[in-house]
N, C-alpha and C positions, 0 to 999 in steps of 0.2 A: 844513802846518805851517811855523810863522814863526818860530820860535825858533832857536837855534844848535842844537839838539838834533837837529833836522833837518837843517842842514848838515854838522855834525861827525862825529855818530855815525849816520847813517841806515844805514851799512853795518853796524852791529854790530847794531842793531836788527833790521832785517831777516834778518840770518846767523844768527839765534836759530834758526830752523827748518832751517839747513843744517848746522849742528854735527856733522860725525860723522867717524871714523877711517876714511882712504882708506888703498888698498896702499902701498908704500913708492915714493917717487918715482921715476923714471927718466928721464934725461937726452934730450931729442927727439932725433929721428933726424938730421932737419936744421935748421937754425936756420929760423925761419918768421915771418912777419908775419900778423896777420888783420885787414883792414881794414874797418870797419866803418862804411858811408852813413848818415847820416839825413841827413830833409830840411834840418836846420840844423846839421848838422856832420858831421866826417869822424874817426873814430878808428883808430890804429893799435897794436894791442894783440900785444906779442912772445908770440907761441906759447909760448915759454921760461917765462912767468910761472904758467904752467899747471901743469907739472912734465909728469906723464902723465895727468893728468883734467882738460883744459879744457873749461869751460863758463862759455857766455856765456848767461845769462838776460835776455829782452827783454820787458818789461811792455805790455801791448796797451793798446787804448782803453778797455777796460772791464775791471770787477772778475773776477779769474779767469781770464782770457784772459791765454795766455804763448807763449813763442815759445824756445828753447833750441836752443842748437847744442854738441856736445861733439866735440871731436878726441881722440884719445887713440891710441898707440902699435897697431900690429895688422902685426906683421912674417911672421906663419903664415900666416894665413887668405886666401882670397881672397871675394868679393863672397858667392859661394853658399854657402860653407861659414860665413863670418860669419854670414849668415842663418839658418842652421840652426841654431848654435850659439845667436843669441839666441833663437829661436824655443824651445827647449830649456829657457832661463834661465825664460823666462815663463810656459810652459805650466801652472804651479801655483802663479801669483798668486793668491789671493781677490779674488773681485770684477772681474776682468781677461777681458775678452771681444775676442777678432780677430774683426772684422767681415768684413773685406775684405783681400786682399793681393795683390802684384804686381811689376812693375816699370814705372818710369818711366825717362826721359832727359832730363837738364838738360843744357845747353851741352857735349852731345857726349860725358856720363859715364853710365853706365847707374846707377842707384840701386831698390834694392827700396824696397816701399812696405807700409805697414798700416795700417789703419782702426781703432781699437779703442774699446772703452766700459770704463769703469773706474770707482771711487768713492775720492774723498780727504775725510777728515775728513766723513764722512756727506753730501758731495755728488756727486751724477751725472756725471760728465764722459766728452768725448769726446776724442780725439787722433788725428791723424796723422802719424805718421814717416816719414821716407826716411833711407837709410844707403846711404854706397858705402864702398868700399876704394879709395885711390890711393895710389901711392909710400910703402905702409907704415903708412899712416895710417887710420884708420877715420874717417868723418864720420857723424855723426847729427844729423837735426835733427827737432824734434817741436813741434807746434802743439798746444796744448790749452785747450779752452773747455766752460763748462757746457751741458750739453747743448742748450737752447733758444738760445746764442748761437752754436754751432759753425758751421751753416752761414750764418752772417752774416760770418763775418771768415775763412772758409776760402778766398775766392778770395784776397785777400791775404795770407795765409800761404802760398799756393802759390805766388804774385810772389815771394814770398822765396826761398823753396825754389828757384826758378828761377835767380835772381839768385848762387846759390851759384858763385863761381870756385873753383878747386883751384891753380893755380899762376900767379901766387901767391894764396892764400886771401883770401877778399874776399867782403863779404855787403851788401845794399842791404835798408833798410827803409823802405818808402813811407811817405806821410804819412797814409795811413788806418789803419795800425797804430800812431799814435805819440799818446800821449794828451796831454793840456795838460800833465800833470808827469809827464815822461816821463824812466825809469829803466832802463838795463840793470845788471847786475852779472856779474862775473867770478869764477869762483872757482878756487883753486890748493892747492896741497895742503894736507894738515892737520898739524897741529903734532902733537910729544908733549901737547900740552895738549888735543889734539881742538878744536882752535881751528882753522875753515879760512878761510887766508889769503884775503884777497877785494881788489876793487877795484869803484867804482861809479861808473858818469854820470850826473848828474840833472840835467835843464835844466825850469825851472820860469819861468812871469811874473814878472817884476818890472819893474814900470813906475814905482816913485817914488823908487828910491834910485840914488845911484850907487855906482861900485864903493868909494870911500872910504868913503861913508854905510854901506852894506851890509856892509863890514867892519868898520866901528866897531862898528854893533848886534850882528854876531855876535861879536865880541870881548867886548863888556859881558856877552852873554849864558854865557859862558862859566863864569862865578862863581858857576852854579846848578849846575855838574854836579858831583859829588862826585871827586874826586881825577882832577880834570882838569888837566894842567900842560901849559904851552906851553912848547916847547925851541927853538924857532925861529922866527923869521917874517919877511916882506919881500914886497917885491913883485918878479916876475919878468917877463919878457917872452917869449912862443912864439907863435912864425910873426907876429910882428910886433903882437901884443895882447898887453895888460897883465893878468896875473893877480896875487893875492894868494895867498903861500904859506905854508901853517904846518904845522910839526910838532909832534906833542904825544904825550903820554901820556894814558893812561885805565884804569880795571877795566870789565871784564865777569863776574860770577858769581867776581870774587877772581883773576881771570887778567888779569894784568898785560900792556896791549895798547899800541902805537905806532902812530900811524897818520900821516898827512900829505892835506891837502887845500889843493886850488886852486881859486881860482875868477875868475872877470868876469862883467861885465855886457855883453850887445852884444843891439841890435835888441830891448830891452826885455824879456829874458830872461836870469834867472843861470844860469850854467852851471858845475857841481861836477864836480871829478874826486876821488875820495877813494881812497888805499890803507891797508887796515887790515891789521896783524900782531900776532904777540905779540911782546914786545920784542927776545927772544932772535932772532927769526928775521926782524926787519925789515929787516937789509942785503942778506939775500939777496936780494930782488928789488927793490930800492931804483933800482936801474940801468935793472930795465926800468919802473918807473912814471914814473922819469926820461924814459926814449923816449916813453913814451903821451903825458906832457905837454908836451914839445918836439914833438909831431908831429901835436899835436891841432888839428886846424881849423876855427875857428868861421865859418859861411858868411853 
């Protein structure tokens, strides 16, 4: 998508399928950073951004191929107890079948695993989930794909599983799982308006425009977006790289939103980081997003 709608409000558009109420937020047990390494960038995400429902979704190389990681407090159960609890939660889910289950070890840590069949929006999908409990946190990773694509990308997904390190938390995404237009989305707490606070990182080809040209084009497109107001804009330098930064307001389904986007162009790619929240909750995680921007590394 070539307009600023892609740049500024992709997080809002994609989020429409993820707006749901969550449990009351809790503070993390300990401060933690999740380092995500892509072939073309490295992002350090404060887990505090996620409250008690940390989820990052990675969109894979083909439609409906995804991988996600969830990190949440788990102070009471060990791995076996957590596994039994999880199995109890899913046993009555319609159109969900566990094909195979067991245990695997990644980086010296024991994980439970399960291979599943299920349906979503009329589509037959398969998934492999792996999970463990470590230092009073549960770490759950799930790879999902349509039946016909599942085996094609399974080994790559398993390489991602095997890359997870817990102290400190880090994950590597290999080139084989990265689409031309790469997207990751992180979801935090749900607000009283039932809007789930989120961020995304988008990387897509941009062979023609400089940073300044891309910025001017993007700003010109904002006039076409109803209820869109720029509050603050200017250039910032992060990691020795020049970014354009903009804070703005908009609406989605009559919910007043506030967002911040920063972008740069390097090696014929545009890198866009966007944080979207309700107006009232924006400042709560502004420092976390500033940390993400300051520590974002373009390779």
